[in-house]
C-alpha positions, 0 to 999 in steps of 0.5 A: 500500500505504501512505499518508502522513497529515500533520497540523498539531497543537498540544498542549494541556497540563493547565495550559491552555497550548498548544504551538506548531503542529508537523507530525506524519506518520503512515503508514496503509494499508487493512488496518491491523492484523495477526495474529501466530501461534505454531504449536507442537507437542510432540516428545520431551518438548519444545515446538517452534515454527514460524518462517518466513523473511521478506525485508524490503526496508527492512532491506536498503536501510537506510543502514549509515552511519546505524547505530551498528554500521555493519553492512549488513543483508541484509533477511532475518529469521526470524519467526512467521507473521503477516499483515494483518487484511483490512477484512472481518475487523474483528471478534473472529471476523475476527481468528481468520479472518485467523489461519486464512487466514495459517496456511494461506498461510504454513505450510500448515496447514488449521485451524478458527478454534476451534483458536486461542487468544489469546496475551496482549493486542494491542500497538502495535509502532510507535505513533510512526509508525503505528496498527497493532496486533498480535493474538497467537494460538497453537495446537497443530498436528500436523507430519504435517498440514502441506502446502505453504504456499499463499502470498498471491502476494507476490513476497516470500513466494516461496521462503520457508523454514519451519523448526521448532525447539525453543522453548528454542532459538528463545528462545536465538536471540533472546537472541543477537540471531540472531532480531531481529524484536520481534513474534516474540520477544514471541510466543515469550516469551508462548508459553513463559509460556503452556506 
């Protein structure tokens, strides 16, 4: 799934001087970029948004002794639906197709690519380690049209939960540290600005 690229680099400074050689490691994978989807609807005069539970093994196995808080992590997060953009989807229309596919797999909504709208520019979530880019999309959905999510076959998606909550409540959970995923908080804030 992940590959490690180890490079031996030297930095050339504006004055022409060069740094000493150093080793720099970088992670790579076949599908390098991802879509992040804010699926929302209106109910009782409020904007609601869907989140999905996710298990993240690196969080679970994080050594509490290496944390300033000393807390043991469960590995469970609430996130906006997201997923990898496959190599065959490397185009503007491919990003939308990845959004359509991921929305079906993770939330159970069958939509057209034309239903999606950009939600701000793409971002680099961890540029010191990986050149992954996140493409943010938003769309309005109809809760009564939601089916059981198709899932992608990953063991980590099985028994995942889907919830809808008011956007203002989701943002309050971010401020309280109860929603800790950075891409989710960014997507929620952008959605609030857009709506």
